[in-house]
C-alpha positions as CSV (number, residue, x, y, z in Angstrom):
1,X,-0.8,17.9,29.5
2,X,1.8,15.7,27.7
3,X,0.3,12.9,25.6
4,X,1.9,9.5,26.0
5,X,2.0,8.3,22.4
6,X,3.5,4.9,23.3
7,X,0.4,4.1,25.3
8,X,-1.8,5.5,22.5
9,X,-0.1,3.2,20.0
10,X,-0.5,0.2,22.3
11,X,-4.2,0.9,22.8
12,X,-4.9,1.4,19.2
13,X,-2.9,-1.7,18.3
14,X,-5.0,-3.7,20.7
15,X,-8.2,-2.4,19.1
16,X,-6.9,-3.7,15.7
17,X,-6.2,-7.1,17.2
18,X,-9.7,-7.6,18.6
19,X,-11.4,-6.4,15.5
20,X,-11.8,-2.6,15.2
21,X,-13.9,-0.7,12.7
22,X,-12.4,0.5,9.4
23,X,-12.3,4.0,10.8
24,X,-10.4,2.8,13.9
25,X,-7.9,0.9,11.6
26,X,-6.8,4.2,10.2
27,X,-5.5,5.4,13.5
28,X,-2.2,3.6,12.9
29,X,-0.7,3.3,9.4
30,X,2.7,3.0,7.8
31,X,3.3,3.4,4.0
32,X,6.8,2.7,2.8
33,X,8.4,3.9,-0.5
34,X,11.6,1.9,0.2
35,X,15.1,3.1,0.6
36,X,14.4,4.6,4.0
37,X,11.5,6.9,2.9
38,X,8.3,6.1,4.7
39,X,5.3,7.8,6.3
40,X,3.8,6.8,9.7
41,X,0.4,8.1,10.8
42,X,-0.7,8.0,14.4
43,X,-4.3,9.3,15.0
44,X,-4.4,12.7,13.3
45,X,-0.6,13.1,13.1
46,X,1.5,12.0,10.1
47,X,5.3,12.1,9.9
48,X,7.6,11.6,7.0
49,X,10.8,9.8,7.7
50,X,13.5,10.7,5.1
51,X,16.4,8.5,4.0
52,X,18.8,10.9,5.7
53,X,17.1,10.3,9.1
54,X,15.2,13.6,9.2
55,X,11.6,13.3,10.6
56,X,9.0,16.0,10.0
57,X,5.3,16.3,10.5
58,X,2.8,17.0,7.7
59,X,0.0,19.5,7.8
60,X,-3.2,17.9,6.7
61,X,-7.0,18.3,7.1
62,X,-8.8,16.5,9.9
63,X,-10.0,13.1,8.8
64,X,-7.1,12.4,6.4
65,X,-5.8,8.8,6.1
66,X,-2.8,8.1,3.9
67,X,-2.5,4.9,1.9
68,X,0.3,5.3,-0.5
69,X,3.7,6.9,-0.8
70,X,5.7,7.3,-4.1
71,X,9.1,8.9,-4.8
72,X,9.2,11.9,-7.2
73,X,12.1,13.6,-8.7
74,X,13.3,15.9,-5.9
75,X,10.7,14.6,-3.4
76,X,7.6,12.4,-3.0
77,X,3.8,12.2,-3.2
78,X,1.4,10.7,-0.7
79,X,-2.0,9.4,-1.7
80,X,-4.9,9.0,0.6
81,X,-8.4,10.1,1.4
82,X,-10.2,12.6,3.6
83,X,-13.6,12.4,5.3
84,X,-15.6,15.6,5.3
85,X,-19.3,15.9,6.4
86,X,-20.0,12.2,5.6
87,X,-18.2,12.3,2.2
88,X,-14.9,10.6,1.5
89,X,-12.7,12.0,-1.3
90,X,-9.2,11.7,-2.7
91,X,-6.4,13.6,-0.9
92,X,-3.0,14.1,-2.4
93,X,0.1,15.7,-0.8
94,X,3.3,16.5,-2.6
95,X,6.8,17.5,-1.6
96,X,9.2,18.7,-4.3
97,X,12.6,20.4,-3.6
98,X,11.4,21.1,0.0
99,X,8.1,22.8,-1.0
100,X,5.2,20.9,0.5
101,X,1.5,21.4,-0.4
102,X,-1.7,19.5,-1.1
103,X,-2.1,18.5,-4.8
104,X,-5.4,18.7,-6.8
105,X,-7.3,15.5,-7.2
106,X,-9.0,14.6,-10.5
107,X,-12.3,16.3,-11.0
108,X,-15.4,14.5,-9.7
109,X,-18.1,15.4,-12.3
110,X,-20.4,12.6,-11.0
111,X,-20.2,14.1,-7.5
112,X,-19.6,10.6,-6.1
113,X,-19.7,10.5,-2.3
114,X,-17.0,7.9,-2.1
115,X,-13.5,8.1,-3.7
116,X,-10.9,6.1,-1.9
117,X,-7.6,4.1,-2.3
118,X,-5.8,6.8,-4.3
119,X,-2.7,5.3,-6.0
120,X,-0.3,7.7,-7.6
121,X,1.3,6.2,-10.8
122,X,4.9,7.4,-11.1
123,X,7.5,6.8,-13.8
124,X,11.0,8.0,-13.8
125,X,10.3,10.3,-10.8
126,X,7.4,12.0,-12.6
127,X,3.7,11.7,-11.9
128,X,1.9,10.1,-14.8
129,X,-1.5,9.3,-13.4
130,X,-3.7,8.3,-10.6
131,X,-6.0,5.3,-9.9
132,X,-8.8,5.1,-7.4
133,X,-12.0,3.4,-6.3
134,X,-15.3,5.3,-6.6
135,X,-18.9,4.7,-5.9
136,X,-22.0,5.5,-3.9
137,X,-21.1,3.1,-1.1
138,X,-18.5,0.4,-0.5
139,X,-20.5,-2.5,-1.9
140,X,-21.1,-0.6,-5.2
141,X,-17.8,0.7,-6.4
142,X,-15.9,0.9,-9.7
143,X,-12.2,1.3,-10.4
144,X,-11.0,4.5,-12.3
145,X,-7.8,6.0,-13.5
146,X,-6.7,9.3,-15.0
147,X,-3.6,10.6,-16.7
148,X,-1.7,13.7,-15.5
149,X,-0.3,15.9,-18.3
150,X,2.0,17.9,-16.0
151,X,-0.6,20.7,-15.6
152,X,-4.1,19.0,-15.8
153,X,-5.9,15.8,-15.2
154,X,-7.4,14.0,-18.3
155,X,-11.0,12.7,-18.1
156,X,-11.3,9.6,-15.9
157,X,-11.0,6.2,-17.5
158,X,-13.2,3.3,-16.3
159,X,-10.9,0.3,-15.5
160,X,-13.5,-1.9,-13.8
161,X,-17.3,-1.3,-13.6
162,X,-19.4,-2.0,-10.6
163,X,-19.5,-5.7,-9.9
164,X,-21.5,-8.1,-7.8
165,X,-19.9,-6.9,-4.6
166,X,-17.0,-4.9,-3.1
167,X,-13.8,-3.8,-5.0
168,X,-11.2,-2.9,-2.4
169,X,-7.5,-2.8,-1.6
170,X,-6.4,-1.1,-4.9
171,X,-2.7,-1.0,-5.6
172,X,-0.7,-0.3,-8.7
173,X,2.7,0.4,-10.3
174,X,4.2,1.5,-13.6
175,X,6.1,-1.2,-15.5
176,X,9.5,-0.7,-17.3
177,X,7.7,-0.3,-20.7
178,X,5.6,2.6,-19.3
179,X,2.4,0.6,-19.0
180,X,0.2,0.8,-15.9
181,X,-0.5,-2.3,-13.8
182,X,-3.3,-2.3,-11.2
183,X,-4.4,-5.1,-8.8
184,X,-7.2,-5.2,-6.3
185,X,-9.5,-7.5,-4.4
186,X,-12.9,-8.0,-6.0
187,X,-16.0,-10.1,-4.8
188,X,-17.0,-12.4,-7.6
189,X,-20.3,-13.6,-6.2
190,X,-18.7,-16.3,-4.1
191,X,-15.6,-14.9,-2.4
192,X,-12.9,-12.2,-2.9
193,X,-10.3,-12.8,-5.6
194,X,-7.3,-10.8,-6.6
195,X,-7.8,-9.3,-10.1
196,X,-5.6,-7.2,-12.3
197,X,-5.7,-4.9,-15.3
198,X,-3.0,-3.3,-17.5
199,X,-3.1,-0.1,-19.5
200,X,-0.9,0.0,-22.5
201,X,-1.0,2.8,-25.2
202,X,-4.0,4.3,-23.5
203,X,-6.2,1.1,-23.5
204,X,-7.1,-1.0,-20.4
205,X,-7.4,-4.7,-20.7
206,X,-10.5,-6.3,-19.1
207,X,-9.9,-7.2,-15.5
208,X,-9.0,-10.8,-14.9
209,X,-8.0,-13.1,-12.1
210,X,-4.3,-12.9,-11.1
211,X,-4.3,-16.4,-9.7
212,X,-6.0,-19.8,-10.4
213,X,-9.6,-19.8,-9.3
214,X,-10.4,-21.0,-5.8
215,X,-13.4,-21.0,-3.4
216,X,-11.6,-19.1,-0.6
217,X,-11.0,-15.4,-0.1
218,X,-7.9,-13.7,-1.4
219,X,-7.3,-10.2,0.0
220,X,-5.0,-7.2,0.5
221,X,-2.8,-7.2,-2.6
222,X,0.5,-5.4,-3.0
223,X,2.3,-5.0,-6.4
224,X,5.8,-3.7,-7.3
225,X,7.4,-3.2,-10.7
226,X,10.8,-5.0,-10.9
227,X,12.9,-5.7,-14.0
228,X,10.7,-6.0,-17.1
229,X,7.7,-7.2,-15.0
230,X,6.3,-7.1,-11.5
231,X,5.7,-9.0,-8.3
232,X,2.4,-9.3,-6.5
233,X,1.8,-10.5,-2.9
234,X,-1.5,-11.1,-1.1
235,X,-3.1,-13.0,1.8
236,X,-4.8,-16.2,0.6
237,X,-7.2,-18.3,2.7
238,X,-6.9,-22.1,2.7
239,X,-10.3,-22.4,4.4
240,X,-9.1,-22.2,8.0
241,X,-6.5,-19.4,8.0
242,X,-4.6,-17.0,5.8
243,X,-1.1,-17.3,4.3
244,X,0.9,-14.8,2.3
245,X,1.2,-15.8,-1.3
246,X,3.4,-14.5,-4.2
247,X,3.2,-14.3,-8.0
248,X,5.6,-12.9,-10.6
249,X,4.7,-11.1,-13.9
250,X,7.0,-11.4,-16.8
251,X,5.4,-8.6,-18.9
252,X,2.8,-10.9,-20.4
253,X,1.5,-13.4,-17.8
254,X,1.5,-14.2,-14.1
255,X,3.2,-17.2,-12.6
256,X,2.2,-18.4,-9.1
257,X,5.0,-19.1,-6.7
258,X,4.8,-21.2,-3.5
259,X,3.4,-19.7,-0.4
260,X,6.1,-17.5,1.2
261,X,4.3,-17.0,4.5
262,X,3.5,-19.5,7.2
263,X,0.0,-20.2,8.4
264,X,-1.7,-17.1,9.9
265,X,0.4,-14.7,7.9
266,X,-1.3,-11.5,6.7
267,X,-0.8,-7.9,5.5
268,X,1.9,-8.3,2.9
269,X,3.7,-5.2,1.6
270,X,6.2,-5.2,-1.3
271,X,8.9,-2.6,-0.8
272,X,11.6,-1.5,-3.3
273,X,15.2,-2.0,-2.2
274,X,17.9,-1.1,-4.7
275,X,17.4,-3.2,-7.8
276,X,15.5,-5.8,-5.9
277,X,12.5,-6.1,-3.6
278,X,11.6,-6.8,0.0
279,X,8.4,-8.3,1.3
280,X,7.2,-7.4,4.8
281,X,4.3,-9.3,6.4
282,X,2.9,-10.1,9.8
283,X,2.4,-13.5,11.4
284,X,-0.3,-13.8,14.1
285,X,1.0,-17.0,15.8
286,X,3.6,-16.3,17.1
287,X,3.2,-12.5,16.7
288,X,6.0,-11.6,14.4
289,X,7.0,-9.1,11.6
290,X,9.0,-10.8,8.9
291,X,11.1,-9.3,6.1
292,X,12.1,-11.3,3.1
293,X,14.6,-10.4,0.3
294,X,13.2,-11.2,-3.2
295,X,14.8,-11.3,-6.6
296,X,13.0,-10.2,-9.8
297,X,11.4,-13.6,-10.2
298,X,10.2,-13.7,-6.6
299,X,12.7,-16.2,-5.3
300,X,13.3,-15.7,-1.6
301,X,16.7,-15.0,-0.3
302,X,17.5,-13.9,3.3
303,X,14.9,-13.3,5.9
304,X,14.7,-11.3,9.2
305,X,12.2,-11.5,11.9
306,X,11.1,-9.3,14.9
307,X,8.8,-10.9,17.5
308,X,6.3,-8.2,18.7
309,X,2.7,-7.9,19.6
310,X,2.5,-4.6,17.8
311,X,0.1,-4.6,14.8
312,X,1.5,-1.3,13.6
313,X,3.6,-2.0,10.5
314,X,7.2,-0.9,11.1
315,X,9.1,1.5,8.9
316,X,12.4,0.3,7.6
317,X,15.4,2.5,8.2
318,X,18.0,2.9,5.4
319,X,20.7,0.3,6.2
320,X,22.4,-0.7,2.9
321,X,24.7,-3.7,3.6
322,X,23.6,-4.0,7.2
323,X,21.0,-5.9,9.2
324,X,17.5,-4.4,8.8
325,X,16.3,-1.9,11.4
326,X,12.5,-1.9,12.1
327,X,11.1,1.4,13.4
328,X,7.9,2.2,15.3
329,X,6.7,5.5,16.9
330,X,8.0,6.1,20.4
331,X,6.5,8.1,23.3
332,X,7.5,11.1,21.3
333,X,6.4,10.0,17.8
334,X,9.0,12.1,16.1
335,X,11.7,9.8,17.7
336,X,11.3,6.2,16.6
337,X,11.8,3.1,18.7
338,X,14.2,0.8,16.8
339,X,14.7,-2.9,16.7
340,X,17.5,-4.5,14.7
341,X,17.0,-8.0,13.3
342,X,19.8,-10.2,11.9
343,X,19.5,-11.6,8.4
344,X,19.1,-15.4,8.4
């Protein structure tokens, strides 16, 4: 019997809208490396969309959920996690010069039952390290990282110890000077705040708030190296709703920028585009996916919007010099449904 994937996508999207579990939220996921390279996961199937338009399916263990996609020289690496017999561990998948295979995760000497949010750290097309969240259960987790020598993983480095509550939503990037920058959402005893840490010359600085203190939750960060520094975006609550917020890093300190999303905007994702960046986010009223052009300082240029009730983050087709093309899985998930949006 033929499966109608367009109906599957619609049903899973509705589940997300009405408040699905964390496991259900993994049914639909897009991770975008920019430049037309992105991965879309629908249920137990994951497809890589290449810049040349080729779409191919990945072979992966049951229970795998991808969270990150990075370009490598001659290919790419996807980072995620896999659930096996009640345990959750790092899962990495690499493609280089057309050869695809799973990639070894860092050792787990503590035999921790929970290792999630795997973030490959790539510089100049080469894998330099990996960051992840580890613990016994989600309310008692720490942040770790390890260097990759080209043949082996170095011992894990503690970035942030177990705190007063959850540490989730880990993201990271490698800066122009080769240092590693991580950001995540951490509960401080009152609410969730975005915190960050940087590794330079093998030493991590103590995690610290990325933004001015507040009494409202700040969640779901995304970071991207650009120029000598980086940009960060996240969803920040004003007490009644969330709005997408942006900050820029000059290599030494962060500078808050004005809110870039309207009220009820969530799920920001920074995506590399040429020498600049794009920011994709979702607005809940009215239901819209919005794409912003950003410069290295985070100043907003053009914008494009697609009204849609789909909660599934679209992939962005390679369209240099043209209006952006948003892509979602179709009835046959290997053939995307596309919507063009004019720049404004």
